[in-house]
SEMARDO-535586 format. One record per residue (C-alpha): z, y, x; residue in three letters. Coordinates in steps of 0.25 Angstrom, whole numbers, padded with zeros to 4 digits, always signed. Each point is the difference from the previous one (the first is absolute). Layout:
ZYXala ...
# end
This chain:
-0006-0039+0018met -0013-0001+0006lys -0010+0010+0004leu -0014+0001-0001arg -0011+0008+0009ile -0010+0007-0009his -0012+0002+0008pro +0001+0015-0002leu +0013+0000+0007phe -0006-0007+0012ala -0011+0008+0000leu +0011+0013+0002leu +0007-0008+0011cys -0013-0003+0008leu -0004+0016-0002tyr +0015+0003+0007phe -0002-0009+0011val -0014+0003+0003phe +0003+0016+0000thr +0011-0003+0010gly +0012+0003-0010arg +0006-0013+0001ala +0014+0006+0001leu -0003+0007-0013ala -0004-0014-0005leu +0013-0005+0004gly +0008+0010-0007gly -0009-0002-0013tyr +0003-0014+0000val +0015+0001+0000thr +0000+0009-0010ala -0009-0010-0008met +0009-0010+0003ile +0013+0007-0003ala -0006+0005-0015his -0003-0015-0003glu +0013-0004+0005leu +0007+0009-0009ala -0010-0005-0012his +0005-0013+0003ser +0016+0002+0000arg -0001+0010-0012ala -0006-0011-0009ala +0011-0011+0007ala +0010+0009-0003trp -0005+0001-0015arg +0000-0015-0001gly -0016-0001+0002tyr -0009-0006+0012thr -0012+0006+0006leu -0013-0009-0001gly -0011+0004+0010ala -0002+0015+0004ile -0015+0005+0005thr +0001+0010+0009leu -0009+0012-0001met +0000+0014+0008pro +0009+0006-0009tyr +0011-0011-0002gly +0001-0012-0007gly -0005-0003-0015val +0011-0005-0008ile -0005-0004-0015asp +0012-0005-0009gly +0000-0005-0014gly +0007+0003-0012glu +0012-0008+0004arg +0010+0010+0004tyr +0005+0014-0005ser -0005+0013+0002ala +0012+0003+0011ser -0002-0011+0008asp -0014+0002+0001asn +0003+0015+0005ala +0011-0005+0008phe -0009-0009+0008ile -0012+0009+0001ala +0010+0011+0005leu +0007-0008+0010ala -0011+0000+0010ala -0004+0015+0002pro +0017+0002+0000val +0000-0010+0012phe -0011+0007+0007asn +0006+0013+0000ala +0013-0006+0004ala -0006-0006+0011val -0007+0015+0005ala +0014+0006-0002val +0005-0011+0010cys -0010+0002+0010val +0002+0015-0001val +0015-0002+0004ala -0005-0009+0011leu -0007+0011+0007trp +0015+0008+0000trp +0005-0012+0008leu -0012-0005+0008ile -0010+0013+0002pro -0009-0008+0009asp -0003-0010-0011cys -0009+0011-0009tyr -0012-0003+0006ala +0000-0016-0003tyr +0007+0002-0014thr -0006+0013-0005val -0012-0008-0007asp +0010-0010-0007val +0007+0013-0007cys -0014+0006-0003ala -0005-0013-0006ala +0012-0001-0008asn +0002+0013-0005ile -0015-0001-0004ser +0002-0013-0007met +0012+0006-0008cys -0008+0011-0004leu -0013-0006-0004val +0007-0010-0008asn +0008+0008-0008leu -0013+0006-0006leu -0001-0004-0015pro -0014-0006+0003ala -0004-0015-0001tyr +0002-0008+0007pro +0010+0007+0008leu +0015-0002-0004asp +0001+0012-0006gly -0009-0005-0011tyr +0009-0013-0003arg +0012+0010-0003val -0008+0007-0009val -0006-0011-0007phe +0013-0008-0001ala +0007+0012-0009phe -0015+0003-0007ala +0001-0004-0016lys -0015+0000-0001lys -0005-0010+0013lys -0013-0001+0000gln -0002+0014-0002arg +0010+0004+0013ala -0008-0012+0008leu -0012+0008-0004asn +0005+0013+0004ala +0006-0005+0014met -0013-0006+0004arg -0008+0014-0004ile +0012+0006+0009ala -0002-0010+0011gly -0015+0003+0000gly +0001+0015+0000ala +0010+0000+0012thr -0007-0009+0008gly -0013+0008-0002thr +0008+0012+0002ala +0006-0005+0014val -0013-0006+0004ala -0006+0013-0002ala +0010+0008+0007leu -0001-0010+0012gly -0017+0002+0000ala +0004+0014+0001ala +0007+0000+0013thr -0013-0003+0006ala -0002+0015+0001phe +0012+0001+0007ser +0010-0010+0007gln -0007-0012-0007phe +0010-0010-0004asn -0008-0013-0005pro +0014-0008-0003thr +0002+0010-0012leu -0014-0003-0005met +0002-0013+0000leu +0013-0002-0007phe -0007+0009-0011gly -0011-0011+0000phe +0008-0012+0001phe +0010+0007-0011leu -0012+0002-0010leu -0003-0014+0001tyr +0014-0005-0004gly -0003+0009-0012ala -0012-0006-0004ile +0002-0015+0004phe +0011-0011-0002lys +0004-0002+0015val +0013-0009+0000gly +0005-0012-0008asp +0014+0002+0003ala +0012-0002-0012met +0013+0004+0000ile +0005-0014-0007met +0011-0002-0010his +0009-0011+0006val +0000-0008-0012ala -0015-0002+0004gly +0003-0005+0015asn +0007-0013+0005gly +0013+0005+0004ile +0006-0009-0012phe -0007-0012+0007cys +0010-0008+0009lys -0003-0010+0010asn +0011-0010-0003tyr -0005-0010+0011arg +0005+0009+0010ala +0015+0006+0000cys +0002+0011-0011val +0013+0008+0000glu +0007+0002-0013lys +0005+0015-0001lys +0009+0006-0011arg +0001+0015-0003phe +0008+0009-0007ala -0008+0013-0006ile +0002+0011-0011ser -0006+0000-0012ala -0003+0016+0003asp -0009-0005+0013ala -0015-0001-0001pro -0008-0013-0004val -0006+0003+0015ser +0013-0001+0006ala +0000-0015-0005leu -0014-0003+0005val +0003+0006+0014arg +0009-0011+0003gln -0008-0011-0003leu -0007-0009+0012arg -0009-0011+0000arg +0009-0008+0009asp +0012+0002-0010ser +0005-0001-0014val +0008+0011-0007ala +0010+0000-0010ala +0004+0015-0006phe +0014+0002-0007glu -0003+0013-0007ile +0014+0009-0001val +0006+0013-0007asp +0005+0012+0007glu +0012-0008+0002lys -0006-0012+0006gly +0003-0008-0012val -0010-0010-0001ala -0011+0001-0012leu -0011-0009+0002tyr -0005-0012+0009glu -0016+0003+0004leu -0007-0012+0009asp -0014+0004+0005glu -0007-0007-0013asn +0007+0013-0008asp -0005+0009+0011ile -0014-0005-0001gly +0000+0002-0016val +0007+0014+0002ile -0010+0004+0010cys -0012-0005-0008ala +0005+0008-0013glu +0006+0013+0006cys -0002+0010+0010glu +0006-0002+0013leu +0007+0015-0001ser +0007-0004-0012met +0016-0003-0001arg +0004-0014+0001ile +0008+0001-0012gly -0012+0007-0008asp -0008-0010+0004ala +0010-0011-0005leu +0001+0007-0013ala -0016+0000-0001ala -0003-0015+0005val +0012-0007-0007tyr +0007+0009-0007gly +0012+0001+0006arg +0008+0012+0000glu 
# end
């Protein structure tokens, strides 16, 4: 996974540094890294790979195509906020074990909680938008609605931040609102969730030593379970078995490539074979 830094993200980092909040910046960056690693691992678990992600002040922007199912889309989108919440819980648990670490980790906890809650909002380009978009029947209408929601949310947060000038000024809140508004209006990232059929995992360097591997797997397992065993430095063959372990079919990587191109990775292997090859 490649990370690209948007100028607005760099600007926010400079703001933290010049206002003497380097420790808060550390917590924020930690939460951001946890967020993007969760996206990456969730995508890999479902058989996808992430391209470069553009870091924005509210997270990384991920644009996916139509090559994966709604459940995969939602799973990848929600994995990051859930992981942020888990990190926050772990930090709180750490306070019980080592109370003296509170002062050094409170910003990490706060940043992860904020990252979780904000990204669950159903507003473009946050993760909540991806969940709504995944299951929407009318995609363009959903996209337009979520862009409006993102713009409205950004405007409201920026206005709230500006209003704090009359009490205890919170410029971070105002800046975040502007950044979210910017993200709702402009396309700020070109990251992709790439289908396995479109990457180079099936290309082997046979000039080097390439290991041959054999696996046995149930016909009830998802296609993504096959994909997770593929490596660039090995060639895999699969024996598809029933619930008693009796061999039904044998698949090589060429067969898997065809199945991945034609079927959703969440589909049962048995159903995928029936759809592609007409096998019962």
